[in-house]
C-alpha positions, 0 to 999 in steps of 0.5 A: 276743168270745172264741171258738175260732179254731183249726180243729182245736180247733173239730172236737175241741170239736164231737166232745166236744159230740156225745158229751155230747148222746149221753150226755144225750139217748140214754143207752142208746145203744150203738155197734156198733163203734168204726169205725161210731161214728166214721162216725156221729159224723162224719155228725152233725158235718156235719149236726147231726142225731142222727137218724143215730144210728138212720138210718145203717146198715151192711150186708153187712160193708161196713167190711171191704170199704171197708178193702180197697178203700182200702188196695188202691190201685187203685180208683175212686170214682164220685160222683153229684154234683160236690158229693159229690166236692168234699167228699171229702178228695182229698189222702188219696185221692191218697195212697192211690192211689184215683181219683175220677170224676164224670160228671154234667157230662160232655157225652157222658153228658148226650147219652146220658141225653137219647138214652135218656130217663134222668137224667144220674145213671143214664147216669153209672152206665152209664158207670162200669160200663164202667171196669175195676178196683174200684169204690166208688159214693158217691151223695148226691143221685140215687135214680135212680142207686141204682136204675140201679146195682142194676138193672145189678148184678142183670143182672151188668153191674156189679161194685162193692165197696160203695155209699154210699147217701145220696140226700135227698128225697121222690121215690124217695129212701127207696125207693131206699135200702131197695132197696139195704138189701135187696140183697146189696151191702155198703153204708152207707145213710142210711135214710129221706128224709134224706141229701145229698152232704155226708153221703155225703162225710162217710162217706168222709172218716170211713173215710179218717181212720181208715185214715190214723190206723191207718197213722200 
């Protein structure tokens, strides 16, 4: 059996197929910008789900804020799961000087969550709020993390450059993302029930690849 073995050629062919399907099945669809197009297509590439053409939304000049964050070289990404963190291209983060953290397995965070009767994701957001410097939150699993983030933001106890909101599921997922969408925070949001850590990571990678391409 003959098949493509080169990973770069596989990815290139995948994006050609994605564009072909969009042309055929969504002929009237128009991307708002090239930058948004690259993010949406990478999420489709990751998920094979064309619902993200309408589900993935961008609020409060988020792309501009993300570009400033990544090029500033002094910020920290906080993820709600180790899966989201593992999916992000850390070689490029290191190149840009961006730190990255996930507190979900931190024993102190787990102890705090138990003591306060909250999820570890919520306790992780509280921990992240105490860290200095620009912050970007990448949430792919826990709606409670978004609710806690919005709560602390409203109380003036947490500053964040932007939020990637993509928790998946049936309990609080859609509601948390709608609350994020209605907030004043710059955000990229997978509205509805769909999402996941892979989607959240794909959004970050799409931004990173664009920035690296621009610098080269």
